[in-house]
C-alpha positions as CSV (number, residue, x, y, z in Angstrom):
1,M,-27.5,-3.5,-14.5
2,K,-29.9,-3.6,-11.5
3,G,-29.1,-6.4,-9.2
4,Q,-25.7,-7.0,-10.7
5,K,-23.2,-8.4,-8.3
6,H,-19.5,-7.4,-8.3
7,I,-16.6,-8.5,-6.2
8,N,-15.8,-5.6,-4.0
9,R,-13.4,-4.9,-1.2
10,R,-16.2,-4.3,1.3
11,Q,-17.8,-7.7,0.7
12,F,-14.6,-9.7,0.6
13,A,-12.2,-7.5,2.7
14,V,-9.4,-9.4,4.3
15,K,-9.6,-9.3,8.0
16,T,-6.4,-8.5,9.9
17,V,-4.4,-11.6,10.6
18,T,-2.0,-12.0,13.6
19,G,1.2,-10.1,12.8
20,A,0.1,-9.1,9.3
21,S,0.7,-5.4,9.8
22,A,3.6,-4.1,7.7
23,L,6.8,-3.8,9.6
24,L,7.8,-0.1,9.3
25,L,11.5,0.5,9.6
26,P,13.7,3.5,8.7
27,S,15.4,3.4,5.4
28,G,18.3,1.0,5.3
29,L,17.1,-1.0,8.3
30,H,15.5,-4.3,7.2
31,A,13.6,-7.1,8.8
32,T,16.6,-9.4,8.8
33,G,18.4,-6.9,10.9
34,N,16.8,-8.6,14.0
35,G,18.4,-11.9,12.8
36,S,15.2,-13.9,12.4
37,K,12.7,-12.4,10.0
38,L,12.9,-11.8,6.2
39,K,10.4,-9.7,4.3
40,L,9.6,-10.2,0.6
41,L,7.6,-7.6,-1.4
42,S,6.3,-7.8,-5.0
43,Y,4.9,-4.9,-7.0
44,N,3.7,-4.4,-10.6
45,V,4.4,-0.7,-11.0
46,W,2.4,-0.1,-14.2
47,Y,4.4,0.9,-17.3
48,G,7.5,1.9,-15.3
49,F,5.8,5.1,-14.1
50,N,5.4,6.4,-17.6
51,E,1.7,6.7,-17.0
52,K,0.8,9.2,-14.3
53,A,4.4,9.7,-13.4
54,E,3.6,12.0,-10.4
55,R,2.8,8.9,-8.3
56,K,6.4,7.7,-8.2
57,D,7.5,9.9,-5.3
58,D,4.7,8.4,-3.1
59,W,5.6,4.9,-4.3
60,L,9.2,5.4,-3.3
61,K,8.0,6.6,0.1
62,F,5.9,3.5,0.4
63,M,8.8,1.2,-0.4
64,I,11.0,2.9,2.1
65,E,8.4,2.5,4.8
66,Q,7.9,-1.2,4.0
67,A,11.6,-1.9,4.5
68,P,11.7,-5.2,2.5
69,D,14.7,-7.5,2.3
70,I,13.8,-8.8,-1.2
71,V,11.8,-7.1,-3.9
72,S,10.3,-8.4,-7.1
73,L,9.1,-5.8,-9.6
74,Q,7.2,-6.0,-12.8
75,E,6.6,-3.6,-15.7
76,L,9.9,-1.7,-15.3
77,N,9.4,-0.1,-18.7
78,D,12.2,2.1,-19.9
79,Y,14.4,1.1,-16.9
80,T,18.1,0.5,-17.1
81,P,20.2,-1.4,-14.6
82,E,21.4,1.9,-13.3
83,K,17.9,3.3,-12.9
84,L,16.8,0.3,-11.0
85,A,19.9,0.4,-8.8
86,G,19.2,4.1,-8.0
87,D,15.6,3.3,-6.9
88,A,16.8,0.3,-4.9
89,R,19.3,2.4,-3.0
90,K,16.4,4.6,-1.8
91,W,14.9,1.6,0.1
92,G,18.3,0.5,1.3
93,H,19.2,-2.2,-1.3
94,S,22.6,-2.1,-2.8
95,H,22.0,-5.2,-5.0
96,S,19.7,-5.3,-8.0
97,V,19.3,-7.1,-11.3
98,L,17.1,-6.2,-14.4
99,L,15.8,-8.8,-16.9
100,K,16.2,-6.6,-20.0
101,E,15.9,-3.0,-21.2
102,D,13.0,-3.3,-23.7
103,G,9.3,-4.3,-23.4
104,F,8.0,-5.1,-19.9
105,P,11.1,-6.0,-17.8
106,T,11.1,-7.5,-14.4
107,G,13.6,-6.8,-11.7
108,I,14.8,-8.1,-8.3
109,T,16.5,-6.1,-5.6
110,S,17.9,-7.3,-2.3
111,S,19.6,-6.1,0.9
112,Q,22.2,-8.9,0.4
113,S,24.3,-10.1,-2.5
114,I,22.6,-11.5,-5.6
115,T,24.1,-14.6,-7.3
116,E,23.2,-17.2,-9.9
117,V,21.4,-14.7,-12.1
118,K,19.6,-16.2,-15.0
119,R,17.7,-14.4,-17.8
120,M,15.4,-16.4,-20.1
121,I,13.6,-14.7,-23.0
122,E,12.7,-17.6,-25.3
123,G,9.4,-19.2,-24.4
124,F,8.3,-16.5,-22.1
125,H,6.2,-13.5,-23.3
126,H,7.8,-11.0,-21.0
127,G,10.9,-13.2,-20.1
128,L,11.9,-14.9,-16.9
129,L,14.4,-13.5,-14.4
130,S,15.8,-15.5,-11.5
131,C,18.6,-15.3,-9.0
132,K,19.6,-16.4,-5.5
133,T,19.7,-14.1,-2.6
134,H,19.4,-14.6,1.2
135,G,19.7,-18.3,0.4
136,I,16.5,-18.3,-1.6
137,H,16.0,-18.9,-5.3
138,V,13.8,-16.0,-6.4
139,Y,11.8,-16.0,-9.7
140,A,10.3,-12.7,-10.8
141,I,7.1,-13.8,-12.5
142,H,5.1,-11.9,-15.2
143,L,3.1,-14.3,-17.3
144,H,1.3,-13.5,-20.6
145,P,-1.5,-10.9,-20.0
146,S,-4.2,-12.3,-22.3
147,N,-3.6,-15.8,-23.6
148,W,-4.3,-18.9,-21.4
149,E,-2.5,-21.2,-23.9
150,I,0.7,-19.3,-23.7
151,R,0.5,-19.1,-19.9
152,L,0.2,-22.9,-19.7
153,K,3.4,-23.2,-21.8
154,E,5.2,-20.6,-19.6
155,V,4.2,-22.5,-16.5
156,E,5.5,-25.7,-18.0
157,L,8.9,-24.1,-18.8
158,L,9.0,-22.5,-15.4
159,L,8.6,-25.9,-13.7
160,K,11.3,-27.4,-15.9
161,E,13.7,-24.6,-14.7
162,V,12.9,-25.1,-11.1
163,A,13.4,-28.8,-11.4
164,K,17.1,-28.1,-12.2
165,L,17.6,-26.8,-8.7
166,P,19.1,-28.9,-5.9
167,P,16.7,-31.0,-3.9
168,N,15.1,-29.1,-1.0
169,A,16.2,-25.7,-2.4
170,K,14.2,-22.8,-1.0
171,V,12.3,-21.3,-3.9
172,V,9.8,-18.5,-4.3
173,L,7.8,-17.6,-7.4
174,V,6.6,-14.1,-7.0
175,G,4.9,-11.5,-9.2
176,D,2.1,-10.9,-11.6
177,F,0.8,-14.3,-12.8
178,N,-2.1,-12.7,-14.9
179,T,-4.3,-15.7,-14.1
180,F,-6.7,-17.2,-11.6
181,S,-6.4,-19.4,-8.5
182,P,-8.9,-22.2,-7.9
183,H,-8.9,-21.0,-4.3
184,D,-10.7,-17.8,-5.5
185,K,-13.3,-19.5,-7.7
186,A,-16.1,-19.0,-5.2
187,A,-15.6,-15.3,-5.2
188,Y,-15.4,-15.1,-8.9
189,D,-18.6,-17.1,-9.3
190,Q,-20.4,-14.4,-7.4
191,A,-19.3,-11.6,-9.8
192,D,-21.9,-11.4,-12.5
193,D,-19.7,-9.2,-14.7
194,M,-16.6,-11.5,-14.6
195,I,-17.3,-13.6,-17.6
196,P,-19.0,-10.8,-19.6
197,F,-16.0,-8.5,-18.9
198,F,-13.6,-11.0,-20.3
199,K,-15.8,-11.7,-23.3
200,R,-15.7,-7.9,-24.0
201,L,-12.0,-7.8,-23.4
202,D,-11.2,-10.7,-25.7
203,I,-13.3,-9.2,-28.5
204,R,-11.7,-5.8,-28.0
205,T,-8.1,-7.0,-27.8
206,K,-8.4,-10.3,-29.8
207,G,-7.2,-12.0,-26.7
208,K,-7.7,-15.5,-25.3
209,N,-8.4,-14.9,-21.6
210,L,-11.4,-17.3,-21.6
211,R,-11.1,-21.0,-22.3
212,N,-14.4,-22.3,-23.7
213,G,-16.1,-19.3,-22.3
214,Q,-14.8,-19.8,-18.7
215,L,-11.8,-18.8,-16.5
216,D,-8.9,-21.1,-16.7
217,Y,-7.6,-22.2,-13.3
218,R,-5.0,-24.7,-14.5
219,H,-1.9,-22.4,-14.3
220,L,-2.0,-22.0,-10.6
221,K,-3.3,-25.6,-10.1
222,N,-0.3,-27.0,-12.0
223,L,2.1,-25.0,-9.8
224,E,0.4,-26.2,-6.6
225,D,0.3,-29.7,-7.9
226,A,4.1,-29.5,-8.3
227,G,4.4,-28.6,-4.6
228,F,4.3,-24.9,-4.5
229,V,2.2,-23.2,-1.7
230,D,0.0,-20.2,-2.3
231,L,1.1,-18.2,0.8
232,I,-1.6,-15.5,0.7
233,H,-4.3,-18.1,0.4
234,R,-2.9,-20.0,3.3
235,K,-2.7,-17.0,5.6
236,R,-5.7,-15.0,4.6
237,E,-9.2,-15.0,6.2
238,A,-11.1,-13.8,3.1
239,F,-10.6,-13.1,-0.6
240,I,-9.2,-9.7,-1.7
241,G,-8.2,-8.7,-5.2
242,T,-4.9,-7.2,-6.3
243,F,-6.3,-5.7,-9.6
244,P,-7.6,-3.3,-10.7
245,T,-7.1,-0.3,-8.3
246,P,-8.8,3.1,-8.1
247,L,-5.9,4.6,-10.1
248,R,-7.7,3.5,-13.3
249,A,-11.3,3.9,-12.0
250,D,-12.3,5.8,-15.2
251,E,-11.6,2.7,-17.3
252,D,-13.5,-0.6,-17.8
253,M,-11.1,-2.9,-16.0
254,G,-13.5,-5.5,-14.8
255,P,-14.2,-6.9,-11.3
256,D,-11.6,-7.3,-8.6
257,R,-9.4,-10.3,-9.1
258,R,-6.2,-11.7,-7.6
259,L,-3.4,-11.7,-10.2
260,D,-0.4,-11.2,-7.9
261,Y,0.9,-14.2,-5.9
262,I,3.7,-15.5,-3.7
263,L,4.2,-19.2,-4.2
264,A,6.9,-20.9,-2.1
265,S,8.4,-24.3,-2.0
266,P,7.2,-26.4,0.9
267,G,10.2,-25.9,3.2
268,L,10.2,-22.2,2.7
269,A,6.4,-22.0,3.1
270,A,6.7,-23.7,6.5
271,S,8.7,-20.7,7.7
272,C,6.1,-18.1,6.5
273,L,4.7,-16.0,9.3
274,T,2.4,-13.7,7.4
275,A,1.4,-13.2,3.8
276,K,-1.0,-10.6,2.4
277,C,-2.2,-8.3,-0.3
278,I,-1.5,-4.7,0.9
279,V,-4.6,-2.8,0.1
280,N,-5.3,0.7,1.4
281,E,-6.0,4.2,0.2
282,T,-2.3,4.8,-0.5
283,T,-1.6,1.7,-2.6
284,G,-4.8,2.2,-4.5
285,L,-3.2,5.2,-6.2
286,L,0.3,4.0,-6.6
287,S,-0.3,1.5,-9.4
288,D,-3.1,-0.5,-11.1
289,H,-1.9,-3.5,-9.1
290,Q,-1.8,-3.8,-5.3
291,P,1.4,-5.1,-3.8
292,V,1.8,-8.4,-2.0
293,S,4.2,-9.3,0.8
294,A,5.3,-12.2,3.0
295,V,7.4,-12.4,6.1
296,F,9.4,-15.5,6.9
297,D,11.0,-16.7,10.1
298,F,14.4,-16.9,8.5
299,P,17.9,-16.6,10.1
300,A,20.1,-13.8,8.8
301,R,22.7,-14.9,6.3
């Protein structure tokens, strides 16, 4: 439609922030190797590489170059614990845990030991995986893809789980939240096709993405009201979306939107040095989501 406005990476491209460039280290050498920095990376890998499987070799190369200390992965379809462990070893991680072996599993890998593993299926559309590593309680998030009511219930259950942790625990919620941040509302309001797209999608899939014909921002708001800090919002200079990517450019996927987040408890957030969406020509063809990462000033454990 003539004059139609879309969110695009040129208009809302994130400017480089101090120290935001990815730390590139050889395989097996991680950010905590210098004793002061810890790098967290999250990636929704799209159907466990069952679609366009040829992209996996490039994805593994990307992961090796990123040299993360902790990784949260979503959509590990058809993965087994052994398969995840094999992938993790390629980027230097000898510790990994998988939520389940059916549906859309999440997974966590780490360069240090993983303890306090907890898997929850009931009440969560895709399930909830959590563990402790590097002294941080990590929750791999993958909320319901198309129903705002279910997502609200999932957030409520998530907050109840987090409330069981010791006071002042270092906590990170990281992954594909499938929902919208109030911090991005101004960008979405400029996208003429945002609401029409979700109306088309809800009709096509019998989903409930829109609440009373509008985007629902309460999921992220409830988490922030509970004290969690949206690290990318805090560190960025401009909006940039994490979904969709050019990998699925031949499909009607709607305007750019930010679905992937790193939310940290206040104490951990205070140590965050950089946080960003990693968007470039390479990542645009590795998955239908862009990865997100954060680096913390964090003593080696």
